[in-house]
N, CA, C and O atoms as a DFTB+ gen file, in Angstrom:
660 C
 N C O
     1  1     -20.866      -8.021     -12.256
     2  2     -20.640      -9.466     -11.489
     3  2     -21.378      -8.889     -10.859
     4  3     -21.486      -7.740     -10.432
     5  1     -22.563     -10.879     -10.764
     6  2     -23.899      -9.947      -9.969
     7  2     -23.853     -11.355      -9.034
     8  3     -24.609     -11.309      -8.064
     9  1     -23.190     -12.414      -9.165
    10  2     -23.573     -13.448      -8.300
    11  2     -22.255     -13.053      -7.105
    12  3     -21.242     -12.381      -7.298
    13  1     -22.640     -13.630      -6.065
    14  2     -22.765     -12.986      -4.682
    15  2     -21.106     -14.502      -4.610
    16  3     -19.947     -14.273      -4.267
    17  1     -21.445     -15.273      -4.869
    18  2     -20.039     -16.083      -4.421
    19  2     -18.937     -15.416      -5.620
    20  3     -17.726     -15.631      -5.560
    21  1     -19.445     -14.755      -6.475
    22  2     -17.718     -14.591      -7.446
    23  2     -17.443     -13.193      -6.978
    24  3     -16.262     -12.861      -7.083
    25  1     -18.171     -12.402      -6.543
    26  2     -17.779     -10.875      -5.804
    27  2     -17.109     -11.711      -4.022
    28  3     -16.237     -11.219      -3.306
    29  1     -17.661     -12.652      -3.835
    30  2     -16.748     -12.955      -2.533
    31  2     -15.486     -13.600      -2.699
    32  3     -14.613     -13.546      -1.834
    33  1     -15.323     -14.385      -4.098
    34  2     -14.323     -14.952      -4.293
    35  2     -13.309     -14.222      -4.610
    36  3     -12.172     -14.619      -4.352
    37  1     -13.632     -12.504      -5.492
    38  2     -12.929     -11.414      -5.671
    39  2     -12.472     -10.640      -4.442
    40  3     -11.554      -9.826      -4.531
    41  1     -12.955     -10.828      -3.565
    42  2     -12.979     -10.087      -1.968
    43  2     -11.315     -10.767      -1.705
    44  3     -10.178     -10.323      -1.545
    45  1     -12.002     -12.122      -1.779
    46  2     -10.961     -12.807      -0.776
    47  2      -9.846     -13.231      -1.379
    48  3      -8.990     -13.888      -0.786
    49  1      -9.747     -12.789      -2.963
    50  2      -8.225     -13.067      -3.826
    51  2      -7.986     -11.380      -3.406
    52  3      -6.931     -11.221      -2.792
    53  1      -8.637     -10.340      -3.592
    54  2      -7.771      -9.041      -2.652
    55  2      -7.507      -9.044      -1.617
    56  3      -6.756      -8.086      -1.439
    57  1      -7.664      -9.570      -0.725
    58  2      -7.408      -9.659       0.444
    59  2      -5.853     -10.260       0.755
    60  3      -4.912      -9.760       1.372
    61  1      -6.062     -12.042      -0.211
    62  2      -5.148     -12.859      -0.730
    63  2      -3.855     -11.671      -1.065
    64  3      -2.826     -11.612      -0.393
    65  1      -4.102     -10.948      -2.007
    66  2      -2.932     -10.019      -2.715
    67  2      -2.736      -9.061      -1.917
    68  3      -1.545      -8.756      -1.957
    69  1      -3.270      -8.477      -1.260
    70  2      -2.513      -7.593      -0.012
    71  2      -1.838      -8.097       0.706
    72  3      -0.714      -7.628       0.888
    73  1      -2.236      -9.166       1.343
    74  2      -1.280     -10.144       2.377
    75  2       0.430     -10.466       1.557
    76  3       1.545     -10.418       2.075
    77  1       0.009     -10.802       0.066
    78  2       1.379     -11.264       0.015
    79  2       2.412     -10.209      -0.421
    80  3       3.569     -10.528      -0.694
    81  1       1.992      -9.030      -0.474
    82  2       2.667      -7.789      -0.965
    83  2       3.566      -7.635       0.515
    84  3       3.214      -7.783       1.685
    85  1       4.866      -7.273      -0.096
    86  2       5.974      -6.819       1.207
    87  2       6.420      -5.456       1.033
    88  3       7.014      -4.858       1.930
    89  1       6.157      -4.947      -0.083
    90  2       6.717      -3.576      -0.361
    91  2       5.546      -2.802      -1.051
    92  3       4.413      -3.255      -1.213
    93  1       5.990      -1.562      -1.436
    94  2       4.772      -0.726      -1.690
    95  2       5.565       0.181      -2.328
    96  3       6.751       0.125      -2.003
    97  1       5.287       0.938      -3.077
    98  2       5.521       2.076      -4.244
    99  2       4.945       3.121      -3.759
   100  3       3.741       3.143      -3.504
   101  1       5.637       3.984      -3.597
   102  2       4.973       5.265      -3.013
   103  2       5.295       6.568      -3.851
   104  3       6.465       6.944      -3.923
   105  1       4.431       7.163      -4.395
   106  2       4.388       8.346      -4.775
   107  2       4.353       9.552      -3.941
   108  3       3.588       9.306      -3.008
   109  1       4.790      10.656      -3.846
   110  2       5.021      11.901      -3.419
   111  2       5.409      12.809      -3.858
   112  3       6.142      12.586      -4.822
   113  1       5.240      14.102      -3.549
   114  2       5.976      15.212      -4.347
   115  2       7.114      15.491      -3.851
   116  3       7.360      15.256      -2.668
   117  1       8.184      16.158      -4.855
   118  2       9.153      16.881      -3.736
   119  2       9.070      17.846      -3.753
   120  3       7.932      18.292      -3.899
   121  1      10.539      19.079      -3.576
   122  2       9.870      20.245      -2.713
   123  2       9.789      21.231      -3.959
   124  3       9.834      22.442      -3.744
   125  1       9.683      20.793      -5.127
   126  2       9.517      21.819      -6.396
   127  2       8.490      21.378      -6.974
   128  3       8.225      21.883      -8.064
   129  1       7.274      19.928      -6.249
   130  2       5.872      19.765      -6.740
   131  2       6.096      18.788      -7.572
   132  3       5.250      17.893      -7.586
   133  1       7.409      18.659      -8.596
   134  2       7.341      17.381      -8.976
   135  2       7.002      15.713      -8.644
   136  3       7.044      15.426      -7.448
   137  1       6.809      15.063      -9.202
   138  2       6.471      13.814      -8.828
   139  2       7.743      12.689      -8.453
   140  3       8.775      12.548      -9.109
   141  1       7.421      12.069      -7.420
   142  2       8.903      11.211      -6.725
   143  2       7.920       9.933      -6.641
   144  3       6.713       9.932      -6.399
   145  1       8.714       8.926      -6.889
   146  2       8.478       7.317      -6.451
   147  2       9.473       6.917      -5.957
   148  3      10.646       7.133      -6.262
   149  1       8.882       6.107      -4.897
   150  2      10.490       5.086      -4.359
   151  2       9.434       3.676      -3.684
   152  3       8.208       3.649      -3.573
   153  1      10.201       2.875      -3.410
   154  2      10.023       1.815      -2.703
   155  2       9.728       1.638      -1.193
   156  3      10.032       2.507      -0.376
   157  1       9.284       0.783      -0.949
   158  2       9.589       0.635       0.912
   159  2       8.677      -0.505       1.460
   160  3       7.552      -0.696       0.999
   161  1       9.277      -1.342       2.582
   162  2       8.493      -2.332       2.890
   163  2       7.273      -1.807       3.624
   164  3       6.959      -0.620       3.536
   165  1       6.461      -2.832       4.471
   166  2       5.320      -1.769       4.984
   167  2       4.616      -3.048       5.468
   168  3       4.384      -4.158       4.989
   169  1       4.343      -2.313       6.803
   170  2       3.047      -3.509       7.703
   171  2       1.604      -2.362       7.758
   172  3       1.365      -1.165       7.919
   173  1       0.893      -3.675       7.501
   174  2      -0.399      -2.813       7.374
   175  2      -0.981      -3.722       9.108
   176  3      -0.725      -4.840       9.555
   177  1      -1.923      -2.428       9.710
   178  2      -2.924      -2.980      10.515
   179  2      -4.139      -2.096       9.995
   180  3      -4.279      -0.988       9.477
   181  1      -4.994      -3.218      10.424
   182  2      -6.210      -2.881      10.194
   183  2      -6.412      -1.654       8.801
   184  3      -6.238      -2.405       7.841
   185  1      -6.646      -0.381       8.259
   186  2      -7.025       0.093       7.420
   187  2      -5.556       1.172       7.417
   188  3      -5.467       1.932       6.453
   189  1      -4.695       1.208       8.242
   190  2      -3.787       2.063       8.272
   191  2      -2.206       1.191       7.439
   192  3      -2.084      -0.032       7.369
   193  1      -1.450       1.939       7.047
   194  2      -0.030       1.405       6.511
   195  2       0.922       2.152       6.855
   196  3       0.749       3.356       7.042
   197  1       1.919       1.643       6.976
   198  2       3.199       1.553       7.746
   199  2       4.128       1.424       7.185
   200  3       4.298       0.348       6.613
   201  1       5.538       2.865       7.065
   202  2       6.914       2.470       6.516
   203  2       7.434       3.232       7.488
   204  3       7.103       4.223       8.140
   205  1       8.643       2.249       7.376
   206  2       9.923       3.302       8.280
   207  2      10.823       3.325       7.557
   208  3      11.293       2.242       7.210
   209  1      11.337       4.419       7.114
   210  2      12.138       5.235       6.421
   211  2      13.293       5.981       7.069
   212  3      13.127       6.722       8.038
   213  1      14.524       5.745       6.471
   214  2      15.952       6.485       6.852
   215  2      15.736       7.926       6.642
   216  3      14.618       8.208       6.212
   217  1      16.410       8.733       6.810
   218  2      16.513      10.077       6.544
   219  2      17.279      10.524       5.514
   220  3      17.121      11.598       4.935
   221  1      18.181       9.633       5.262
   222  2      19.019       9.595       3.840
   223  2      18.093       9.624       2.612
   224  3      18.225      10.319       1.604
   225  1      17.016       8.622       2.931
   226  2      16.026       8.222       1.611
   227  2      15.485       9.583       1.082
   228  3      15.410      10.597       1.776
   229  1      15.170       9.506      -0.035
   230  2      14.388      11.048      -0.558
   231  2      12.932      10.861      -0.358
   232  3      12.364      11.953      -0.315
   233  1      12.296      10.056      -0.250
   234  2      11.182       9.756       0.040
   235  2      11.186      10.244       1.487
   236  3      10.170      10.880       1.768
   237  1      12.203      10.086       2.624
   238  2      12.087      10.559       4.014
   239  2      11.389      11.952       4.308
   240  3      10.753      12.244       5.321
   241  1      11.614      12.655       3.330
   242  2      11.807      14.246       3.113
   243  2      10.367      14.569       2.534
   244  3       9.711      15.455       3.082
   245  1       9.961      14.025       1.673
   246  2       8.790      14.325       0.954
   247  2       7.617      13.773       1.713
   248  3       6.583      14.420       1.878
   249  1       7.795      12.648       2.134
   250  2       6.748      11.866       3.434
   251  2       6.374      13.186       4.684
   252  3       5.348      13.797       4.983
   253  1       7.994      13.207       5.238
   254  2       8.022      14.205       6.071
   255  2       6.828      15.618       5.854
   256  3       5.789      15.885       6.458
   257  1       7.559      16.323       4.695
   258  2       6.739      17.858       4.565
   259  2       5.448      17.240       4.009
   260  3       4.397      17.858       4.181
   261  1       5.445      16.115       3.382
   262  2       3.740      16.294       2.808
   263  2       2.703      15.754       3.623
   264  3       2.885      14.833       4.419
   265  1       1.406      16.439       3.387
   266  2       0.143      15.390       4.122
   267  2      -0.302      13.966       3.314
   268  3      -0.755      12.980       3.895
   269  1      -0.085      14.063       1.896
   270  2      -0.982      12.884       0.830
   271  2       0.562      12.544       0.351
   272  3       1.565      13.228       0.143
   273  1       0.221      11.053       0.278
   274  2       0.586      10.411      -0.631
   275  2      -0.135       9.179      -1.755
   276  3      -1.336       9.067      -1.511
   277  1       0.263       8.392      -2.734
   278  2      -0.129       7.943      -2.882
   279  2       0.536       6.115      -2.677
   280  3       1.663       5.906      -2.229
   281  1      -0.074       5.391      -2.949
   282  2       0.960       3.932      -2.997
   283  2      -0.090       2.919      -3.710
   284  3      -1.313       2.778      -3.681
   285  1       1.113       2.218      -4.435
   286  2       1.026       1.091      -5.257
   287  2       1.352       0.292      -4.608
   288  3       2.231       0.313      -3.747
   289  1       0.205      -1.126      -5.161
   290  2       1.077      -2.375      -4.775
   291  2       0.686      -3.352      -6.292
   292  3      -0.320      -3.203      -6.985
   293  1       1.489      -4.066      -6.453
   294  2       1.534      -4.959      -7.769
   295  2       1.769      -6.005      -8.343
   296  3       2.916      -5.811      -8.744
   297  1       1.471      -7.034      -8.683
   298  2       2.054      -8.483      -8.854
   299  2       2.836      -8.090      -9.831
   300  3       2.943      -7.021     -10.432
   301  1       3.382      -9.130      -9.908
   302  2       4.820      -9.588     -10.888
   303  2       3.907      -9.648     -12.242
   304  3       2.880     -10.304     -12.412
   305  1       4.635      -8.693     -13.244
   306  2       4.019      -9.056     -14.380
   307  2       4.613     -10.454     -15.246
   308  3       4.317     -10.867     -16.367
   309  1       5.256     -10.805     -14.557
   310  2       5.608     -12.068     -15.652
   311  2       4.629     -13.324     -15.023
   312  3       4.548     -14.413     -15.591
   313  1       3.951     -13.021     -13.845
   314  2       2.629     -14.135     -13.373
   315  2       1.650     -13.769     -13.974
   316  3       0.774     -14.633     -13.917
   317  1       1.147     -12.259     -14.942
   318  2      -0.323     -11.704     -15.323
   319  2      -0.038     -12.642     -17.159
   320  3       0.781     -12.720     -18.074
   321  1      -1.668     -13.267     -16.631
   322  2      -1.611     -13.479     -18.090
   323  2      -1.891     -12.382     -19.271
   324  3      -1.903     -12.517     -20.494
   325  1      -2.133     -11.131     -18.350
   326  2      -2.335      -9.964     -19.926
   327  2      -1.715      -9.066     -18.983
   328  3      -2.016      -8.867     -17.806
   329  1      -0.594      -8.439     -19.845
   330  2      -0.122      -7.185     -19.516
   331  2      -0.990      -5.996     -19.284
   332  3      -0.429      -5.099     -18.655
   333  1      -1.796      -5.850     -19.516
   334  2      -2.994      -4.801     -19.551
   335  2      -3.652      -4.891     -18.258
   336  3      -4.156      -3.886     -17.756
   337  1      -3.689      -6.254     -17.566
   338  2      -4.651      -6.731     -16.666
   339  2      -4.094      -6.972     -15.418
   340  3      -4.614      -7.404     -14.389
   341  1      -2.686      -6.544     -15.722
   342  2      -1.502      -7.149     -14.168
   343  2      -2.615      -6.264     -12.778
   344  3      -2.972      -5.086     -12.753
   345  1      -2.893      -7.310     -11.835
   346  2      -3.328      -7.598     -10.831
   347  2      -2.821      -5.965      -9.954
   348  3      -1.628      -5.666      -9.894
   349  1      -3.590      -5.324      -9.522
   350  2      -2.698      -4.243      -8.751
   351  2      -3.979      -3.382      -7.564
   352  3      -5.191      -3.594      -7.521
   353  1      -3.341      -2.627      -6.909
   354  2      -4.099      -1.769      -5.790
   355  2      -3.807      -0.531      -5.664
   356  3      -2.584      -0.587      -5.536
   357  1      -4.049       0.391      -5.620
   358  2      -3.827       1.553      -5.500
   359  2      -4.441       2.432      -4.258
   360  3      -5.472       1.970      -3.769
   361  1      -4.017       3.433      -3.791
   362  2      -4.440       4.023      -2.554
   363  2      -4.004       5.794      -2.299
   364  3      -2.972       6.434      -2.100
   365  1      -5.127       6.010      -2.410
   366  2      -4.861       7.870      -2.036
   367  2      -4.648       7.635      -0.728
   368  3      -5.436       6.828      -0.235
   369  1      -3.669       8.174       0.130
   370  2      -3.540       8.307       1.640
   371  2      -2.957       9.739       2.416
   372  3      -2.083      10.483       1.972
   373  1      -3.634       9.874       3.573
   374  2      -3.420      10.577       4.244
   375  2      -1.717      10.186       5.386
   376  3      -1.413       9.103       5.885
   377  1      -1.039      11.357       5.456
   378  2       0.533      11.164       5.639
   379  2       0.498      11.493       6.974
   380  3      -0.037      12.572       7.229
   381  1       1.150      10.510       8.369
   382  2       1.689      11.327       9.451
   383  2       2.650      10.409      10.174
   384  3       2.543       9.217      10.461
   385  1       3.761      11.412      10.421
   386  2       4.770      10.789      11.214
   387  2       4.232      10.644      12.292
   388  3       3.606      11.552      12.839
   389  1       4.468       8.816      13.058
   390  2       4.487       8.706      14.223
   391  2       5.622       8.676      15.157
   392  3       6.705       9.107      14.761
   393  1       5.498       8.213      16.362
   394  2       6.008       7.921      17.292
   395  2       6.548       6.534      17.324
   396  3       5.658       5.728      17.054
   397  1       8.151       5.765      17.653
   398  2       7.897       4.536      17.395
   399  2       7.477       3.749      18.517
   400  3       7.147       2.573      18.366
   401  1       7.464       4.467      19.919
   402  2       6.830       4.095      21.103
   403  2       5.240       3.923      20.945
   404  3       4.578       4.742      20.308
   405  1       4.723       2.896      21.514
   406  2       3.297       2.690      21.447
   407  2       3.085       1.881      20.382
   408  3       1.940       1.430      20.406
   409  1       3.936       1.397      19.159
   410  2       3.817       0.739      18.347
   411  2       4.259      -0.562      17.635
   412  3       4.407      -0.908      16.463
   413  1       4.432      -1.231      19.062
   414  2       5.245      -2.551      19.316
   415  2       4.791      -3.125      17.513
   416  3       5.353      -2.987      16.427
   417  1       3.692      -3.695      17.898
   418  2       2.689      -4.265      16.562
   419  2       3.548      -4.065      15.188
   420  3       4.206      -4.727      14.385
   421  1       3.253      -3.147      15.356
   422  2       4.017      -2.680      13.804
   423  2       5.180      -3.327      13.749
   424  3       5.192      -4.290      12.982
   425  1       6.558      -2.997      14.563
   426  2       7.715      -3.298      14.910
   427  2       7.919      -5.074      14.470
   428  3       8.816      -5.683      13.887
   429  1       7.020      -5.356      14.887
   430  2       6.640      -6.999      15.315
   431  2       6.652      -7.349      13.902
   432  3       7.575      -8.009      13.424
   433  1       5.218      -6.745      12.904
   434  2       5.275      -7.014      11.854
   435  2       5.977      -6.922      10.609
   436  3       5.780      -7.504       9.543
   437  1       7.273      -5.645      11.128
   438  2       8.340      -5.527      10.263
   439  2       9.655      -7.174      10.765
   440  3      10.392      -7.888      10.084
   441  1       9.434      -7.129      11.754
   442  2      10.448      -8.351      12.150
   443  2       9.865      -9.446      11.504
   444  3      10.571     -10.219      10.856
   445  1       8.788      -9.582      11.595
   446  2       8.451     -10.766      10.909
   447  2       8.452     -11.047       9.396
   448  3       8.351     -12.201       8.980
   449  1       8.596      -9.702       8.354
   450  2       8.939      -9.813       7.141
   451  2      10.469     -10.042       7.068
   452  3      10.863     -10.687       6.096
   453  1      11.541      -9.526       8.114
   454  2      12.709      -9.933       7.818
   455  2      13.334     -10.722       9.121
   456  3      13.410     -11.933       9.330
   457  1      13.790      -9.506       9.992
   458  2      14.142     -10.635      11.368
   459  2      14.002      -9.406      12.396
   460  3      13.807      -8.226      12.105
   461  1      14.156     -10.001      13.720
   462  2      14.326      -8.904      14.737
   463  2      15.526      -8.060      15.051
   464  3      15.555      -6.947      15.574
   465  1      16.779      -9.020      14.510
   466  2      18.145      -8.443      14.838
   467  2      18.126      -6.843      13.796
   468  3      18.381      -5.670      14.072
   469  1      17.727      -7.492      12.642
   470  2      17.730      -6.028      11.777
   471  2      16.703      -5.269      12.305
   472  3      17.149      -4.331      12.966
   473  1      15.487      -5.318      12.267
   474  2      14.354      -3.818      13.215
   475  2      15.295      -3.414      14.373
   476  3      15.306      -2.200      14.579
   477  1      15.877      -3.961      14.963
   478  2      16.571      -3.578      15.948
   479  2      17.808      -2.775      15.697
   480  3      18.052      -1.766      16.358
   481  1      18.535      -3.185      14.816
   482  2      19.753      -2.124      14.198
   483  2      18.981      -0.604      13.503
   484  3      19.247       0.591      13.633
   485  1      18.054      -1.268      12.825
   486  2      17.013       0.222      12.760
   487  2      16.798       1.241      13.116
   488  3      16.914       2.389      12.686
   489  1      16.373       0.648      14.182
   490  2      15.982       1.391      15.308
   491  2      16.441       2.238      15.819
   492  3      15.811       3.242      16.152
   493  1      17.830       2.033      16.044
   494  2      18.947       2.879      16.508
   495  2      19.395       3.703      15.116
   496  3      20.259       4.567      15.267
   497  1      18.963       3.526      14.033
   498  2      19.889       4.587      13.474
   499  2      18.655       5.684      12.654
   500  3      17.497       5.451      13.001
   501  1      18.756       6.285      12.111
   502  2      17.967       7.460      11.676
   503  2      16.532       7.523      11.261
   504  3      15.942       8.576      11.018
   505  1      16.005       6.319      11.196
   506  2      14.662       5.892      10.743
   507  2      13.669       6.328      11.464
   508  3      13.551       6.483      12.680
   509  1      12.718       6.572      10.268
   510  2      11.204       7.522      11.249
   511  2      10.138       6.564      10.761
   512  3      10.418       5.706       9.923
   513  1       8.772       6.708      11.329
   514  2       7.470       5.678      11.062
   515  2       6.703       7.043      10.679
   516  3       6.556       8.187      11.109
   517  1       6.171       5.947       9.249
   518  2       4.898       6.950       9.194
   519  2       4.000       6.198       9.189
   520  3       4.217       5.029       8.870
   521  1       2.589       6.663       9.570
   522  2       1.648       5.836       9.070
   523  2       0.869       6.451       7.934
   524  3       0.554       7.631       7.779
   525  1       0.638       5.455       7.211
   526  2      -0.345       6.309       5.379
   527  2      -1.650       5.961       6.042
   528  3      -1.424       4.935       6.684
   529  1      -2.989       6.343       6.208
   530  2      -4.015       5.893       6.144
   531  2      -4.923       6.439       4.917
   532  3      -5.204       7.592       4.591
   533  1      -5.407       4.732       4.155
   534  2      -5.999       5.158       2.498
   535  2      -7.313       5.627       2.749
   536  3      -8.130       5.320       3.617
   537  1      -7.347       6.435       1.807
   538  2      -8.925       7.335       2.061
   539  2      -9.337       6.751       1.018
   540  3     -10.525       6.468       0.868
   541  1      -8.603       6.538       0.320
   542  2      -9.863       5.965      -1.197
   543  2      -8.806       5.059      -1.935
   544  3      -7.660       5.503      -1.995
   545  1      -9.117       3.646      -2.588
   546  2      -8.150       3.246      -2.902
   547  2      -9.439       2.135      -3.919
   548  3     -10.622       1.907      -3.665
   549  1      -8.430       1.577      -5.263
   550  2      -9.123       0.729      -6.546
   551  2      -8.199      -0.479      -6.698
   552  3      -6.985      -0.280      -6.670
   553  1      -8.612      -1.551      -6.836
   554  2      -8.400      -2.949      -7.107
   555  2      -8.801      -2.806      -8.145
   556  3      -9.863      -2.269      -8.460
   557  1      -7.684      -3.454      -9.092
   558  2      -7.632      -4.043     -10.185
   559  2      -7.019      -5.807     -10.893
   560  3      -5.969      -6.293     -11.313
   561  1      -8.189      -6.158     -10.703
   562  2      -7.973      -7.514     -11.560
   563  2      -8.007      -8.532     -12.527
   564  3      -7.873      -9.755     -12.575
   565  1      -8.341      -7.149     -13.637
   566  2      -8.896      -7.879     -14.869
   567  2      -9.266      -6.917     -15.684
   568  3      -9.228      -5.750     -15.294
   569  1      -9.673      -7.232     -16.909
   570  2     -10.588      -6.365     -17.588
   571  2     -11.965      -6.429     -17.333
   572  3     -12.671      -7.286     -17.864
   573  1     -12.517      -5.354     -16.351
   574  2     -13.901      -5.213     -15.848
   575  2     -13.823      -5.969     -14.359
   576  3     -14.716      -6.358     -13.607
   577  1     -12.863      -5.993     -14.294
   578  2     -12.938      -6.405     -12.710
   579  2     -12.001      -5.462     -12.223
   580  3     -10.791      -5.589     -12.413
   581  1     -12.551      -4.448     -11.556
   582  2     -12.196      -2.850     -10.948
   583  2     -12.772      -3.040      -9.230
   584  3     -13.641      -3.831      -8.862
   585  1     -12.425      -2.601      -8.837
   586  2     -13.182      -2.431      -7.318
   587  2     -12.834      -1.173      -6.630
   588  3     -11.731      -0.640      -6.750
   589  1     -13.772      -0.721      -5.925
   590  2     -13.420       0.623      -4.982
   591  2     -13.041       0.083      -3.483
   592  3     -14.017      -0.419      -2.925
   593  1     -12.134       0.078      -2.902
   594  2     -11.718      -0.577      -1.716
   595  2     -11.152       0.235      -0.608
   596  3     -10.632       1.348      -0.689
   597  1     -11.367      -0.618       0.598
   598  2     -10.615      -0.023       1.458
   599  2      -9.697      -1.001       1.634
   600  3      -9.871      -2.128       1.170
   601  1      -8.312      -0.556       2.530
   602  2      -7.209      -1.223       2.453
   603  2      -7.521      -2.866       2.998
   604  3      -7.202      -3.901       2.413
   605  1      -8.087      -2.757       4.015
   606  2      -8.527      -3.976       4.664
   607  2      -9.195      -4.938       3.817
   608  3      -8.873      -6.124       3.890
   609  1     -10.312      -4.450       2.825
   610  2     -11.248      -5.023       2.458
   611  2     -12.340      -4.969       2.829
   612  3     -13.162      -5.858       2.608
   613  1     -12.545      -4.054       3.385
   614  2     -14.150      -3.989       4.446
   615  2     -14.913      -3.457       3.325
   616  3     -15.931      -4.058       2.984
   617  1     -14.590      -2.523       2.780
   618  2     -14.832      -1.985       1.513
   619  2     -14.869      -2.387       0.266
   620  3     -13.850      -2.057      -0.340
   621  1     -15.634      -2.966      -0.361
   622  2     -15.324      -3.646      -1.669
   623  2     -16.234      -3.410      -2.903
   624  3     -16.836      -4.454      -3.155
   625  1     -16.584      -2.297      -3.856
   626  2     -17.509      -1.988      -4.454
   627  2     -16.981      -2.254      -5.921
   628  3     -16.149      -1.710      -6.648
   629  1     -17.694      -3.152      -6.012
   630  2     -17.554      -3.404      -8.175
   631  2     -17.662      -1.955      -8.679
   632  3     -18.642      -1.308      -8.309
   633  1     -16.846      -1.440      -9.404
   634  2     -16.852      -0.340     -10.690
   635  2     -17.598      -0.437     -11.817
   636  3     -17.159      -1.394     -12.455
   637  1     -18.264      -0.062     -12.233
   638  2     -19.521       0.098     -13.280
   639  2     -18.999       0.757     -14.472
   640  3     -19.044       1.966     -14.247
   641  1     -18.621       0.578     -15.399
   642  2     -18.484       2.010     -16.455
   643  2     -19.396       1.797     -17.746
   644  3     -18.920       1.020     -18.574
   645  1     -20.623       2.362     -18.043
   646  2     -20.474       2.153     -19.638
   647  2     -19.815       2.315     -20.580
   648  3     -19.141       3.327     -20.774
   649  1     -19.916       1.019     -21.594
   650  2     -18.567       0.816     -22.845
   651  2     -19.205       2.019     -23.615
   652  3     -20.372       2.409     -23.592
   653  1     -18.327       2.413     -24.176
   654  2     -18.314       3.015     -25.648
   655  2     -19.044       2.799     -26.432
   656  3     -18.874       1.654     -26.852
   657  1     -20.192       3.535     -27.123
   658  2     -20.780       3.147     -28.041
   659  2     -20.190       2.568     -29.375
   660  3     -20.945       2.191     -30.272
């Protein structure tokens, strides 16, 4: 991919893809070091991703105990032209539990996705806010179209791998 216009089209497609996702698959490790996956709604601000999870959810314990997690956002496979090239983005993230106070913009984002009343109910329950900061990301949009990315798209480097002989 050498044409600037094609590259910028791919970057715009990435940003549109991210903006169109409402949930993220979260991969963590359980207490025995075994992999665990879950799904949660998310809000992103800049290069940070926020999830708001209940203490009842298994992933709450694993996020609270772990320093890192992986995130996966993916397109609906039914809308993919090729199942091997399903549009997706994955990220390695640092995890930090953060206070609710001072994160009104994040909660406004959750309210925009669902509704204000739902968010207010959740804030009165056993939910906790986590900030996941991507440190490494990969976006795949088809064969030969993989990019190393930052969550906000400011980093967007085409990955080129030598083909097998």
